[in-house]
Each structure stands twice: as C-alpha cells, then as structure tokens.
N, C-alpha and C positions, 0 to 999 in steps of 0.2 A: 720567288718571294719569301723568306726568307718566314717561320714561326718567331709570332713574341708570344711568351708570355709574361704575364704579369701576374703577380702573388703581393702578395700582401696577409701582414699576421694579427687574429682576431683582438688578441690581446698587447695593449700597450710594453713597448719592451722599456720606454723609461717618461719619468712623469718629469714637467715642468708648470714652476710656480712664478706667473709675470707678473712685477708691480712697475706699476707704473709715478715716474719721476720728472721735474725734469732740473736745468741750470738757468739761473736768472742770467742773463748778460747785456747790458747796456739796457737795462731797461726792458728786453722782450724774453721771453721763458720757450725753452729748446724741450719739449719734449721728447720722453726719453723711458720705453720698457727697458726695467732688466732683468731677464731669465734667468730664472735661479732654477736648477735641474737639481732635481732629487733622488736620483740615482745614482746608480755607480755602475761600470763599466765590469768584463769577468772577470780584469783580476782587482777588483774591490775598488778602484780609483772612479773618483766622482768628478764629473764632467765641469769643464770652466762654465765660469759663472759669463753672461753674453748683456750685452747693451744693444740693441738694435731701436734708431731713433724715430720717431715718428713720420717725419720730413728726410728726402732727400740734400735741403738745404742748406747744412750744419756750418756754420763757419766752421773752421779748421781747429780755432783756439779752442772751440767748444770742444768740438771729438777727441781733440789731445789730454782730453779730462775723464774720459773712460776707467784710466784706470784710478782714478784718485775715485771718480764713483764708486766703482767695486769692492775699493775700499772701502770705504766709509760704511756701505753696505755689509760689509761683510764685520765690523768694529759691532755692527747690530745684533751679530748672530752671536756675540760672546759675554 
C-alpha cells in the first residue's frame, strides 16, 4: 500500500464573497448564491463569477439565465 500525504495551506489562497439572490419564475422563487471571487491568480487575472443554485431541481429556463444574472451583478460594481 502506498503512503498518502494530505497537505493544506494554513493561509487562504483566495477570498470569495457570496451574495444571495433569486429568480422569480411563474410565481416561484429559485434561490441562488452568486460567488464573487475577490482574489487574482498568479498572472493577475480575476477568477470568474459563479452561480450556485440552492436546490438541484431548477428549470432549464432559469439555469440558462446565469449569464444575465452575472451581467446584472457586474453592473452594480460599476
């Protein structure tokens, strides 16, 4: 059996801010977190914004709106 080594940095590598929101569709709210990475990679590029849905069962029409949600959030940063 081979040896296994697990190593975890003691200092965080990057920071994320999670914003809660929802899309209302046909009278039902579909909640999500918008994950806003506040850190940069080693080349100075910022990590991408990301949407994480609260629940697995989100209609395709709503999931397809992820880019619109991210664009709306970016407008609040300007």
